[in-house]
N, C-alpha and C positions, 0 to 999 in steps of 0.2 A: 425796897418796894418790890412786890411781885410783878414780873413783866406782864403777866396777864391782866393786871389791873389797868382799866382804861384811864387815860388822862382826863382830868376834869376840865371840860370846856368852860370858858367864860360866858356868862349870861348877862345881857344887859336888862335894863328896866322894862324894855318891851317884849322880853322873852326870846330875843334873838341870841342863839348860841354862836360863839366864835371857836372854830376848830382849826387846829394846826394841821397843815398838809404840806406836801412836796410835789413839785412838778415832776412827772414820771418820764418825760420825753428825752429823746436822744439829742442832748444839747449839753455843752460844757457847763452851763450856768446852774443847773440843778436848783431851781429857786425854792425858797421857803415861802409858803403860801398861807393865807388866812381865809377860811371859808365861812361865810356868814349863813346860818341856817334858821329858818323860821317855820314852825309847824311842819317839821320833817322835810322841808324843801330848801335846797341851797339857793340863795338869792344873790350872793355876790362872791366872787373870788377876786383876791388881791394879793400883791406881794407883801411879805412880812417887812415892815419898816425897820425892825430891830435886827434882822439878819444882815450882816455886814456886806455881803456881796449882792444880795437881792435888793436891799435898800428900798423896799416898798414898790418896786417897779416889776411888772411883768411884760413880756413881749406882747405884741399885737395878737398872736396866735392863742397863747394861753390865757390871756385876759378874756377871751371868748369861750372859755372851757364850759361854761354852763350851756352854751349853745351845742356843744358836742355831747355832753351828758344827756341833756333833755332833747336831743335831736329826734324829730318825728320818725326817722328811719332807723333808729336803734333796733337791733335784734334782741328781742326780749323773751324768746322762748325757743327751745330746741327745734331745729328744722331738719327734716330728711328729704333727700331728693326724690322726687316722684315722677320725673321725666328724664329725657336724655340729657347727658352732661352738657351744661351750657345753655340749656333751654330756659332756665330761670324757674322751672317748676319745683316747688317745694311744699311740703305739708307739715303742719305743726304736729309734734309728738311729745309725749311726756319725757321727763328726764329719765325715768326708769327704763322706758323702752329704748331710748337713745343709747344710754350707757350700757344696757344688757347687750344690744346688738354690736356695738362698737367693741366691747370686751370680747364678745364671741368671736368676732372677725380677727382681732389681734391675737387672741389665744390660738386659733387655728393656724395662723401664719407662724407664731412663735414655736409651735410644735415641730414644724418643719425646719425653719431657720429664722430666728428672731431678727437676724440682720436685714431681712427683707422689709422690716419696719424702720422708717426714718423720721426723727423729729426735725422740724424745721422751725427755727425761731431766732429772733435777734433782739432789737431794742425798741419794740413797740412799747414796752415799759422797761425802764432802767432799774426797777425795783428788785431787791434781792429776794424778796418773798414771792412776789408774782411772776418773777422771771424764771430762773433755773433752779429753784429749790425743790419743791415737791415734784416738779416735772422731771428734773434730773434723777431723783430717786426712783421714779417709776421706770424710766427708760434704762437705767442701770440694772434694775431688778429684772426687767424684761430681757436684757441682753441685746437691745436694739442697736442698730448702727449709731455711731457717734457723729456729731455734726461738728465740722470745723467752721467756727463762726468768724469768717474772714471778711464779710462784705463791706466793712467800714474802715477799719483802722489797722489790720494786721501788718501791712508793709511798713508803715511808720513805726509801729510798735516794735517790730523786730529790729528796724534800723536803730531806734533809740536804745533798745536793750544792748545792742553790740557796742555802743559807744558809752552810754551812761549807766547801763546796768538795769534799766527798767523804765517804766513810765512814771518818771520822776522829774522834778524841775522846780521852777520858781513858784513862790506863793503869788497868786494873781493879784493879791491886794497890794503887793510891792511895786506893781507896775505904775501905780500912781506917783511914785517917787523916782522913776527912771528919767534919765536925761536924753536918751534915744530909745525909740520903740520901733522895731522892724516887724511889721505885720506880714508874714510870709505865707502865702497860699490861704488866705482867709478874707471873706467878706464879713468883718466882725459885726457890722451893724445888722446884718441879717441873721448870723449864726452864732454870735457870741456877744449879745448886746451889752451885758454887764461888764465885760472886759473893756468894751469901747467907752463906757462911762469912766472907767479908771484911766484909760489912755487920754480921754479928754481932760481929765484933772491934771495929768502930767503935762499936757500941752499948755494949759493955762499957766503952769508953773514954769514954762520955758522949754520943755522937751520938744525934740524934733521927731515927727512921726513919718515913717517911710512904709509904703506898701509895695510889696513884690507880688504881682498877679498878672496873668495873661489878659485880663480884661479890666477896664476902668469901671469898677463896680461903685457902689455908694461909699464904701470905705476908702478906696483909692482916691476918689474925688476930694476927700476931706483931709487927706494927708499932705505933708509938705512936698514929698517926693513920691513919684510912682514909677517903678521899673516894670514896664509892660513887656515881659519876656515871652518867648515862645513856649507853648506848653511842653512839659517834660524835659526842660533844660536847667532846672533848678540846681542840679549837682554842679554843672559847669559854671554857674554864677557863683556858688559857694567856693569852688576851687579858684575862680578869679579873684575873689575877696582874699582868700587865704594867701594866694600869691603876693598881693599888694601888702598884706600884713607882714609877711616875712621880708619882702624886699625893703620895706620902709622901717623895719624893726619895731613896729607897733605890737610888741609882744611883752608878756610878762614872763621873763625867763625864769624867775623863782618858781612861779606857779607851774610852769611847764616841767621844770626839773623835778618837783616834788610830787606833782599830782596827776601827770599824764604818762601815756605809754606810746612810744613810737614816734616821737617828734622828728628825729632826724630822717626817718623814712618819708614822713609827711612833707617835711621841708623840701626835700629833693623833688617830689612831685609838685608841690605848690609853685616852685620857681619855674616850672614849665608852663604855668598858666598865667599869661600876660593878660592884661585887660582887653587887648585887641582880640586875642584868642577867645576868651570867655564871651565877649560881646558878639563875636561872629557866630558862635554856636546859639547864643541867646536871642539874637535879633535886636540887640541893644547898641548904644554908643559906648565906646571904650571909656569916655569921660564919666558915664553914669557908674561904671564899675569902680573907677578911681574915687569918685566922690563919696559913694557909700562906704568904701573901704576906709577912707579917711575919717569919716564920721564914726565908724565902728571902732577903729583903732585908737582914736583920740578921746573917746568918751568912757569914763570909768563905769558909770552905771548905765551900760548899754544892754538892752533886753530884746529878746527875739520871741515873738508869739508865733509859733508854727501851728497850722491847722492841717486837716487831713486832705484838703483838695489836692495839694501838690504830690501826694504819694499814691494817687490813683492812676498811675501811668506805669509803664513797663519798668523803669528805673526808680520807682518812688521810694523803695527802701533804702537804696544807696544815696538818694537825694537827702533824705532825713539824716542819714549817717554824716554826710558832708557838712550839712548845716549845724549838726549838734557839735561838731569839732570847734566852732568859731569861738564860743565864750571861753573855753579853756585856754585858747592862744593868747587872748588879751587879759586873762585873769578877771574877766567880768563876774565869775562865780563868787569872787571875794565880797561882792556888794550884794546886800538883800534885793536891791533893785536892778541887779544885773544877772544875766544868764539867759535861760531859755525855758519856755514852757510849751510843750505839746500836749501832755496829759499829766494830771496829778494823781490818777487813779492808783498808781503803784505805791503811793505814800499810805494808802488805806490798808489796814491789816484785816482781811476777810478770811474767816475760817471756812474755806471752800470745802474741804473734806467733810467737815461736820455738817455743813448745809446741804451738800449735793450727794453725799454718801457714795463715792466710787467703790467703796468695799462691798456694795451690793452686786458689783460685776462677779464677785466670787472667783476671781482668777481669769475670767474671760477677757479677751481683747478684741471686741468688735471692730469691724472696719471703720474707717473715717471717711465721710462724705464731705467734700468742700462745698459749702453752700453757695459759693460764687460760680460753680459749675453745675448747679442743679439741673440745668436744661439737659446737658449731656447725660448726667446720671439717671434722670427719669427716663430717657430714650434708650438707655443701655439694655441689651437683651439679657444680660447676666452671663455669668461664667467667667472662667480664667481668673486673673488677678482681681477682677472687679468684685467677684462674689455673686450672691444671688441677685436676681432682678428686684428692683424696688416695687413692692406690691402694696405697701401702705405708707402714707404720708400724714403726719400729724403736725398741723401748722398752728402756731400760736405767737403772738407778738410780731407778726411779720405779714408781708403781702408779696410773695415772690413773683406773682404774675405781672407786677409792676416794677418791683425794685431790683430784681435779679437781672444780670446781663444776658443778652441775646434772647429777648423775650419770645421770639418765634419758636425756639426749642423748648423753653419753659412751658408755654401754652400747649404745645403738642403733647408734652409729657403729662401735664395736668388733665388733658382731655382724654387720656387713655381709659377706655371702658374697664380695663382690668386693674386700674389703680384705685385703691380705696383711700379716700381722702377725708380727713376730719379737720375742721377749722374752728378754732376758738376765736371769736370776734365780737366787736361792737356793731359792725355794720356789714352789709352785703358788699364786700369789696370785690375786685375782679377775681381774686383768689377764691373767696368764699363762693362765688357764683359757679365754681367748678368742683365744689365739695360734695361729698355724699351726705355728710352731716355738717350742720353749722350749729355750734354751741354757744349760747349767749354769755359773754364775759362781762364783769363789772369794769367800770371806769375807775379812775383814781379817787374820786369822791365817795366810792362805795365799798372800798376795802382798806385793809391795813397793809403798810409796807415800810421798808427801810431802804434808804438810798445813799450811796456814796457818789461823789462827784468826779468828773474828769477835768473840770476847769477851776475848782477851788479845793479847799481843804476841810470842808465841813460835812459831817454825817447830818442827814435830814430825815426826820420821822414823818410818816404820813398816817394820820388817823382817819378812819372812815367818818365822813360827815353826814351821809345819809344812808338809809337802808338801800340794798340793791333794788333797782327798778325791775319790774316784772319778774321773770324768772331767772335773771342774770345771777351767775355765781363767780366767785373769784377763781382765777386760774388754779390756785393751790387747792381749792375745794374740788375742782373738776378732776384734778389728777389724783387726789385722795379717793374720790368716788370710783374712778377707773381702777385704782389699785385694789379697792375692796371687791369690785366685780371680778377682777382677775384672780381673787383669792389670796392676795399677799397679806399675810397677817404680821409682818415685821412691824415691831413697835414704832419705828420711825414714821410710818404712814399715819399714825395717830397724832403726830405733833401738830399743834395748833399754830396759826399764823404768828401769834405772839411768841411762841416757843422757837419758831423758825427764825424770827428777827433777833431774838436773844442769842441764838446759836451762831448767827452770821458774824457777830463781833468777836474777833480773836482776842485772846488775852495777850496783848502786845503793847509795849510802852507808847507806840505811835498813837494808839487810840485814846490816850490821855485818861485811862481809867473810866471811860464812858461805858455805860451799859444801856440796854434798850429802855429800862424803866426811866433812866435819867433823860434820855433823848425824847421819850414820850412826853415827859413833863416839861422839858425846855423847848422841845421843837427841833433843835439842832445843837451840835457841839463840834468844837474845832480839834483837829489833830495836833499832837504834841510833836511838831516837826520844826527844826530851827528856820528862822526867817531866811537865812542864807545857808542852805543845807550842805553846800559843797564848798564853803569858804576855806576849809582846810582839807579839802579832798574828801576821803571817805566815800567815794562812789560805790554803789551796790553791784559793781562788776567783780568778777573773780580776783582781779588784780588790786581792787580798791582804788583804781586810777580812771581817769577819763581816757578811753582806748581809741586813740587815733587809728591804730592798727587793730584788727580783730585776730587774736591769737589763734583760734582754730583754723582760720583761713591760712595763716603763715605755716602752721603745723602740717596742713594738707598740701602745701606747695602752691596754694592759690594767692593772688594778689590780696594782701591783707588790708589795703586802703580802700576807702569809698570810691566806687566806680562812677564814670559818666556813662549812662546807658540810655540811649535815645528811644523814643516810642517805637512800638511795633509798627505803627502806622503813621509815617510822615515821609516827606520827600527824600530824606537822606537815607532812610532804611529800606523804603519800598517806592522807588521813583515811578515804576510802572503803575502801581496802584494809585499813587498821587496824581498821575496824569488823568486818571478817570474820575478820581474823587479828590479834588484838590483842596478841600476845606477841612480844617481840623475843627471837631465838634467837642465843645465843652457843655457839661450839663450841671451847673452849680444849683444850689437850692434857690427857689423863689422865696421872697421874704415872707409871704403869707402862708406858705406850706412848710411842713417838716417831714422830709422824705415823702411818703405818700399819705401821712396823716394831715388832717384839717382840710383836705381838698374838697370834701363834701360839705363843708360849713359854708353856707351861701354868703354870709357876710364877708368872708375872707376871699371866696373865689371871685367875687364881683370885682376885686382890684385887678384881676387877670381873667377876663372873660373866656379866654382860650389860650393854648400854648402860644408863646411868642418866640420869635427867632431874631436875635440881633445879628445884623449883617453889615459889614463895612461898606461905605458908600462906593468905593471902586469895585467891590465884588458885586454890589447891586447893579451898578451901571453896566458892568460886563454881561449881566444876565437880563438886562432890561427890566429889573425889578424896582418897584416903588414902595414907598411907605404905606403900610396898612394892607398890602396885597397878601393874599393867602398863597403860601409856597409849599412845595413838596421837597422834603429832605429825604435822600435815599442813598443806599449803597447795596452791596451784594446781599446783605443780611436781612434788610427790610426798609421801611419807609414810614414817614408820618407827615401830617400837615401842621402848619403853624402860620401865625400871622407875622409878616415881615416888619422888623423895626430897623430902619436904616440909621446907622449911628457909627461914629468913630470911637465909641466906647469899646469896641472889639478891634482886634488887629485885622489888617488885611490878610486873607487866607485863613481866617478863623471865624466860626460862628458860635453863638452862645444860645442854648436853649434852657430856659429856666423851668425847673420841674420839682417834684415828679407829679405828673397828672395821672389820675385814675383813667384807665382806658375808656371806661363807660362814659366818662365826662369829657373826653376829647372829641373833636368834631369828626374824626374818622375811626375812633375806637383803637387807636395805636398810641404808643408812647415812645419816648427817646430811646429806651433800652431795646426797642426793635432794631436799633442801629448798632448797639455796642456788641462787643465780642466777649468770649469767655477766656481768652488768654490771661495768664496771671502774672503778677508782679515778680520782680527779681528776688525779693525777700518777703516772707510771710504768706505767700500764695493768695494775695489779695486780688481784687478785680481792677480792671483798667478802664474805668468809666470815661476818663478824659484822654483816652488813647485811641482815637476813632476818626477815620476819614469819611467824608460825605460829599455829595453834590447836591446843589439846590436849583430848582427850576420853578417856574410858574405852576400853580396847581391847575390841573385841567378841570 
């Protein structure tokens, strides 16, 4: 079947077409969807009941996707700034006028130094076609600065790579058969709903559920045990568990001998970690450490679901390393329902070079800008090792004015009069409000795409269900059009979306012989990866083993074991700072938002009319704060307002702000990232969103 041939949608007796689609948002579940279309209008979006992990269910957010697509505030024509930056003054222009001017501005900069141009994007769509396919080709051909896309998962990804060899692990469907499930650093009900359904199935069959998280979230309340540790102390807890496994000989010695590296070195360190020592660091009771270690050590099909919250602190990469050592010690990997899952994305074989064409760099090695420090980068005057000043920013699939750390610096950079900014968007976000051009992009219902998951093992295809609204164009087409205006005649810029999707699938046994034509016809297809991928070792590390020690560190004379690295900002590492700002701030996702997406959907925002701050009763009493009072959070970097919720769901000395809110929809035009800093994680150079001290007082 020709990949360009569209799938044939089902049509019922009333003329309603049923189109196969895929949720594009940054979530492990990557749901298969069915879109009902009548007279060219999408009238219903629902989960595909035949897809094994979606099972007919969509989250609250995506079930409202029609409200997002048909939102009255959609940007549906190109807009050019007509007043001072931030004034909100824009005028409608034609696509030709917009593209001609943008290309002219980029061409002039490229003639001096193309590194002055920076793309900024992340996971506004997880699609391989509308994400970094045609966009990467354009920026490679241009020679623009490269972007290190660290803002979500880079610390945990690097930690897992050092131990397991990549972003690989359990098949999420096997959690339904686990006897013990440890949910570590995740509010699954909010951010991984379909995994939670599988965990509930396991629970009904007798499994024990344990949550490890600094706050008692919806998931923690529904587990048998909750270990409410201090933020940033996860590695210490993992070492405390390893110490108990070794002391009690809850070990699979054959598995350790045949399939791991560095056990004797790990054993010596683990014995130094008593339950008392780990509990003291973590703010737990020693008995809690003992109880969890006994559960894990004595349960054959023991499974750990790690998520990304725990790695957004200074020592986050090493925390993931330490946790990833646990299943190999007990031989849990022998069981399909045992082991660990952080991300399944490494099981997918994506032909990145064919899709993104790094050969278009033609031998050039442009500098790399870390997206997590974009505030500092935009304010850098240029020169020295940094290279040229950033003079142009092209933003797509992201909203850095809200999502990037230390927003004050990001906003000062975006407000520079000498910065030329182009934003591809659905809405007038806070970032778009500071753009020189806003280009209308299509939503998932209006374009074709192909998605891999990071929470399950299914490729999912997305068919366009409706024609683009207004003058909206797919990202891929916008970058094709820009390439043409820049005079790039390379054949790859003529590839259609169907051809891009076909090119994305590598010729690899893991892809189970699937091609894009098949995926379009079926909607989805599963990888050919064993249910228990590491039952007999064969980890994708250089050694082929689970690496308790990291050989490059040993060879360089560094400590090769996972480290316990406490936060940049806490009473142990910065007592003077903690005396002024004694409260640790966490900013996990709100249930009805996804990062900064969906915040402007009114039916979702009414669940949280304004930002909330969870504050422990003793912390509230010490500040004479009461339930429902508006409060001011602040530190040396910034401040924000929130409505106080007094609850023991959070620890004493810790506050929780659920987000992320658009600045323009917050009561004071500020957000939680006004308070966070740009310092980076131990591994992977990621952000430290949950490594932040603040003070709280009544709002004046």
